ChimeraX commands (.cxc) that place a marker at each C-alpha (Angstrom):
marker #1 position -9.51,24.67,83.85 radius 0.5
marker #1 position -9.04,24.48,80.10 radius 0.5
marker #1 position -6.56,22.18,78.42 radius 0.5
marker #1 position -4.17,22.85,75.59 radius 0.5
marker #1 position -2.15,20.70,73.22 radius 0.5
marker #1 position 1.31,20.52,74.77 radius 0.5
marker #1 position 3.34,18.98,71.94 radius 0.5
marker #1 position 4.25,21.59,69.31 radius 0.5
marker #1 position 4.62,18.97,66.58 radius 0.5
marker #1 position 1.40,17.08,67.32 radius 0.5
marker #1 position -1.09,16.92,64.48 radius 0.5
marker #1 position -4.58,15.47,64.51 radius 0.5
marker #1 position -6.85,14.35,61.73 radius 0.5
marker #1 position -10.46,13.28,62.06 radius 0.5
marker #1 position -11.77,10.36,59.99 radius 0.5
marker #1 position -15.53,9.97,60.61 radius 0.5
marker #1 position -15.79,9.00,64.30 radius 0.5
marker #1 position -12.06,8.40,64.68 radius 0.5
marker #1 position -9.18,10.80,65.36 radius 0.5
marker #1 position -5.53,10.01,64.68 radius 0.5
marker #1 position -2.84,11.99,66.50 radius 0.5
marker #1 position 0.75,11.93,65.25 radius 0.5
marker #1 position 3.58,13.21,67.42 radius 0.5
marker #1 position 6.41,14.25,65.11 radius 0.5
marker #1 position 8.74,14.87,68.08 radius 0.5
marker #1 position 8.92,11.25,69.21 radius 0.5
marker #1 position 7.38,9.29,66.31 radius 0.5
marker #1 position 4.42,7.94,68.28 radius 0.5
marker #1 position 0.87,8.04,66.95 radius 0.5
marker #1 position -2.44,7.46,68.65 radius 0.5
marker #1 position -5.87,6.27,67.64 radius 0.5
marker #1 position -8.91,7.71,69.40 radius 0.5
marker #1 position -12.36,6.39,68.62 radius 0.5
marker #1 position -15.87,6.99,69.94 radius 0.5
marker #1 position -15.93,8.93,73.20 radius 0.5
marker #1 position -12.13,9.41,73.17 radius 0.5
marker #1 position -12.34,11.18,69.82 radius 0.5
marker #1 position -15.18,13.36,71.10 radius 0.5
marker #1 position -13.21,14.34,74.22 radius 0.5
marker #1 position -10.22,15.25,72.02 radius 0.5
marker #1 position -12.42,17.39,69.79 radius 0.5
marker #1 position -13.77,19.11,72.90 radius 0.5
marker #1 position -10.21,19.85,74.04 radius 0.5
marker #1 position -9.34,21.24,70.60 radius 0.5
marker #1 position -12.46,23.41,70.74 radius 0.5
marker #1 position -11.21,24.98,73.97 radius 0.5
marker #1 position -13.67,23.33,76.34 radius 0.5
marker #1 position -12.94,22.58,80.00 radius 0.5
marker #1 position -13.04,19.08,81.46 radius 0.5
marker #1 position -16.32,19.95,83.15 radius 0.5
marker #1 position -17.88,21.22,79.92 radius 0.5
marker #1 position -16.77,18.12,78.01 radius 0.5
marker #1 position -18.14,15.74,80.66 radius 0.5
marker #1 position -21.41,17.64,80.93 radius 0.5
marker #1 position -21.92,17.68,77.15 radius 0.5
marker #1 position -21.15,13.94,76.88 radius 0.5
marker #1 position -23.61,13.16,79.68 radius 0.5
marker #1 position -26.31,15.25,78.00 radius 0.5
marker #1 position -25.67,13.63,74.60 radius 0.5
marker #1 position -25.92,10.08,75.91 radius 0.5
marker #1 position -28.31,10.43,78.82 radius 0.5
marker #1 position -25.68,8.78,81.01 radius 0.5
marker #1 position -24.87,9.36,84.66 radius 0.5
marker #1 position -23.10,12.74,84.83 radius 0.5
marker #1 position -20.93,11.80,87.84 radius 0.5
marker #1 position -19.75,8.55,86.25 radius 0.5
marker #1 position -19.05,10.23,82.91 radius 0.5
marker #1 position -17.16,13.04,84.64 radius 0.5
marker #1 position -14.92,10.46,86.36 radius 0.5
marker #1 position -14.27,8.62,83.08 radius 0.5
marker #1 position -13.50,11.83,81.21 radius 0.5
marker #1 position -11.15,12.96,83.99 radius 0.5
marker #1 position -9.34,9.59,83.94 radius 0.5
marker #1 position -8.87,9.92,80.17 radius 0.5
marker #1 position -7.66,13.50,80.52 radius 0.5
marker #1 position -5.21,12.33,83.20 radius 0.5
marker #1 position -3.84,9.66,80.84 radius 0.5
marker #1 position -3.37,12.26,78.09 radius 0.5
marker #1 position -1.65,14.60,80.56 radius 0.5
marker #1 position 0.64,11.73,81.65 radius 0.5
marker #1 position 1.43,10.96,78.00 radius 0.5
marker #1 position 2.36,14.63,77.53 radius 0.5
marker #1 position -0.18,15.22,74.75 radius 0.5
marker #1 position -2.04,17.99,76.57 radius 0.5
marker #1 position -1.30,20.44,79.37 radius 0.5
marker #1 position -3.34,22.53,81.75 radius 0.5
marker #1 position -3.89,25.99,80.35 radius 0.5
marker #1 position -6.15,28.99,80.35 radius 0.5
marker #1 position -9.59,29.00,78.79 radius 0.5
marker #1 position -9.58,30.44,75.29 radius 0.5
marker #1 position -12.27,33.10,74.93 radius 0.5
marker #1 position -12.41,32.26,71.20 radius 0.5
marker #1 position -13.53,28.68,71.87 radius 0.5
marker #1 position -14.97,26.96,68.81 radius 0.5
marker #1 position -18.45,25.51,68.62 radius 0.5
marker #1 position -18.48,21.88,69.68 radius 0.5
marker #1 position -20.95,19.27,70.79 radius 0.5
marker #1 position -20.19,15.56,71.09 radius 0.5
marker #1 position -21.53,13.17,68.50 radius 0.5
marker #1 position -22.09,9.91,70.34 radius 0.5
marker #1 position -24.42,7.24,68.96 radius 0.5
marker #1 position -24.62,4.88,71.92 radius 0.5
marker #1 position -24.22,5.04,75.66 radius 0.5
marker #1 position -21.01,6.62,76.91 radius 0.5
marker #1 position -18.05,4.22,76.95 radius 0.5
marker #1 position -14.89,4.97,78.91 radius 0.5
marker #1 position -12.59,6.89,76.54 radius 0.5
marker #1 position -9.15,5.49,75.87 radius 0.5
marker #1 position -6.49,5.80,73.22 radius 0.5
marker #1 position -4.34,3.24,71.46 radius 0.5
marker #1 position -0.63,4.10,71.29 radius 0.5
marker #1 position 1.57,2.94,68.42 radius 0.5
marker #1 position 5.27,3.37,67.77 radius 0.5
marker #1 position 5.67,1.02,64.79 radius 0.5
marker #1 position 6.05,3.97,62.37 radius 0.5
marker #1 position 8.54,5.84,64.55 radius 0.5
marker #1 position 11.37,5.70,62.00 radius 0.5
marker #1 position 9.11,6.98,59.22 radius 0.5
marker #1 position 7.55,9.78,61.30 radius 0.5
marker #1 position 10.95,10.99,62.47 radius 0.5
marker #1 position 12.48,11.11,58.97 radius 0.5
marker #1 position 13.43,14.48,57.60 radius 0.5
marker #1 position 12.88,14.35,53.82 radius 0.5
marker #1 position 14.93,17.50,53.27 radius 0.5
marker #1 position 17.99,16.47,55.26 radius 0.5
marker #1 position 17.75,12.67,55.12 radius 0.5
marker #1 position 18.48,12.55,51.39 radius 0.5
marker #1 position 21.67,11.61,49.64 radius 0.5
marker #1 position 22.94,10.84,46.17 radius 0.5
marker #1 position 20.81,7.71,46.24 radius 0.5
marker #1 position 17.66,9.78,46.83 radius 0.5
marker #1 position 15.23,9.78,49.69 radius 0.5
marker #1 position 15.00,8.30,52.25 radius 0.5
marker #1 position 18.62,7.91,53.26 radius 0.5
marker #1 position 18.73,5.01,55.68 radius 0.5
marker #1 position 21.54,3.26,57.42 radius 0.5
marker #1 position 22.10,-0.26,56.02 radius 0.5
marker #1 position 20.76,-2.91,58.38 radius 0.5
marker #1 position 22.92,-5.89,59.20 radius 0.5
marker #1 position 21.08,-9.06,58.41 radius 0.5
marker link #1:1,2 radius 0.2
marker link #1:2,3 radius 0.2
marker link #1:3,4 radius 0.2
marker link #1:4,5 radius 0.2
marker link #1:5,6 radius 0.2
marker link #1:6,7 radius 0.2
marker link #1:7,8 radius 0.2
marker link #1:8,9 radius 0.2
marker link #1:9,10 radius 0.2
marker link #1:10,11 radius 0.2
marker link #1:11,12 radius 0.2
marker link #1:12,13 radius 0.2
marker link #1:13,14 radius 0.2
marker link #1:14,15 radius 0.2
marker link #1:15,16 radius 0.2
marker link #1:16,17 radius 0.2
marker link #1:17,18 radius 0.2
marker link #1:18,19 radius 0.2
marker link #1:19,20 radius 0.2
marker link #1:20,21 radius 0.2
marker link #1:21,22 radius 0.2
marker link #1:22,23 radius 0.2
marker link #1:23,24 radius 0.2
marker link #1:24,25 radius 0.2
marker link #1:25,26 radius 0.2
marker link #1:26,27 radius 0.2
marker link #1:27,28 radius 0.2
marker link #1:28,29 radius 0.2
marker link #1:29,30 radius 0.2
marker link #1:30,31 radius 0.2
marker link #1:31,32 radius 0.2
marker link #1:32,33 radius 0.2
marker link #1:33,34 radius 0.2
marker link #1:34,35 radius 0.2
marker link #1:35,36 radius 0.2
marker link #1:36,37 radius 0.2
marker link #1:37,38 radius 0.2
marker link #1:38,39 radius 0.2
marker link #1:39,40 radius 0.2
marker link #1:40,41 radius 0.2
marker link #1:41,42 radius 0.2
marker link #1:42,43 radius 0.2
marker link #1:43,44 radius 0.2
marker link #1:44,45 radius 0.2
marker link #1:45,46 radius 0.2
marker link #1:46,47 radius 0.2
marker link #1:47,48 radius 0.2
marker link #1:48,49 radius 0.2
marker link #1:49,50 radius 0.2
marker link #1:50,51 radius 0.2
marker link #1:51,52 radius 0.2
marker link #1:52,53 radius 0.2
marker link #1:53,54 radius 0.2
marker link #1:54,55 radius 0.2
marker link #1:55,56 radius 0.2
marker link #1:56,57 radius 0.2
marker link #1:57,58 radius 0.2
marker link #1:58,59 radius 0.2
marker link #1:59,60 radius 0.2
marker link #1:60,61 radius 0.2
marker link #1:61,62 radius 0.2
marker link #1:62,63 radius 0.2
marker link #1:63,64 radius 0.2
marker link #1:64,65 radius 0.2
marker link #1:65,66 radius 0.2
marker link #1:66,67 radius 0.2
marker link #1:67,68 radius 0.2
marker link #1:68,69 radius 0.2
marker link #1:69,70 radius 0.2
marker link #1:70,71 radius 0.2
marker link #1:71,72 radius 0.2
marker link #1:72,73 radius 0.2
marker link #1:73,74 radius 0.2
marker link #1:74,75 radius 0.2
marker link #1:75,76 radius 0.2
marker link #1:76,77 radius 0.2
marker link #1:77,78 radius 0.2
marker link #1:78,79 radius 0.2
marker link #1:79,80 radius 0.2
marker link #1:80,81 radius 0.2
marker link #1:81,82 radius 0.2
marker link #1:82,83 radius 0.2
marker link #1:83,84 radius 0.2
marker link #1:84,85 radius 0.2
marker link #1:85,86 radius 0.2
marker link #1:86,87 radius 0.2
marker link #1:87,88 radius 0.2
marker link #1:88,89 radius 0.2
marker link #1:89,90 radius 0.2
marker link #1:90,91 radius 0.2
marker link #1:91,92 radius 0.2
marker link #1:92,93 radius 0.2
marker link #1:93,94 radius 0.2
marker link #1:94,95 radius 0.2
marker link #1:95,96 radius 0.2
marker link #1:96,97 radius 0.2
marker link #1:97,98 radius 0.2
marker link #1:98,99 radius 0.2
marker link #1:99,100 radius 0.2
marker link #1:100,101 radius 0.2
marker link #1:101,102 radius 0.2
marker link #1:102,103 radius 0.2
marker link #1:103,104 radius 0.2
marker link #1:104,105 radius 0.2
marker link #1:105,106 radius 0.2
marker link #1:106,107 radius 0.2
marker link #1:107,108 radius 0.2
marker link #1:108,109 radius 0.2
marker link #1:109,110 radius 0.2
marker link #1:110,111 radius 0.2
marker link #1:111,112 radius 0.2
marker link #1:112,113 radius 0.2
marker link #1:113,114 radius 0.2
marker link #1:114,115 radius 0.2
marker link #1:115,116 radius 0.2
marker link #1:116,117 radius 0.2
marker link #1:117,118 radius 0.2
marker link #1:118,119 radius 0.2
marker link #1:119,120 radius 0.2
marker link #1:120,121 radius 0.2
marker link #1:121,122 radius 0.2
marker link #1:122,123 radius 0.2
marker link #1:123,124 radius 0.2
marker link #1:124,125 radius 0.2
marker link #1:125,126 radius 0.2
marker link #1:126,127 radius 0.2
marker link #1:127,128 radius 0.2
marker link #1:128,129 radius 0.2
marker link #1:129,130 radius 0.2
marker link #1:130,131 radius 0.2
marker link #1:131,132 radius 0.2
marker link #1:132,133 radius 0.2
marker link #1:133,134 radius 0.2
marker link #1:134,135 radius 0.2
marker link #1:135,136 radius 0.2
marker link #1:136,137 radius 0.2
marker link #1:137,138 radius 0.2
marker link #1:138,139 radius 0.2
marker link #1:139,140 radius 0.2
view
């Protein structure tokens, strides 16, 4: 089964071998590196879990069964986080092949919420006479 991005306000940006995801609905962002970034790119390209695992195994020469388990565990964590959802395969799938330099390492993401306030700001509506951003004064 194919996977789709489930958060409407989720953006991703690739920086070399790293992908950063920013969820503008809840202010959380994620860092994916190495195999995690490659799995994400496979999802964005419309590939199934099986296709992603098979391509990663072929690219690294690793054990296909072990890699399939690791990819599935990562997919399950992204499903649990609400970043992706099960969907239908897209017949317009993009070209994709994983770029992995070393042996396959279990994919995982880092989750951050330290920029939540900034990511949730609305520069159009959170402005006042003082300018932008309009923030509540903090008691100190």
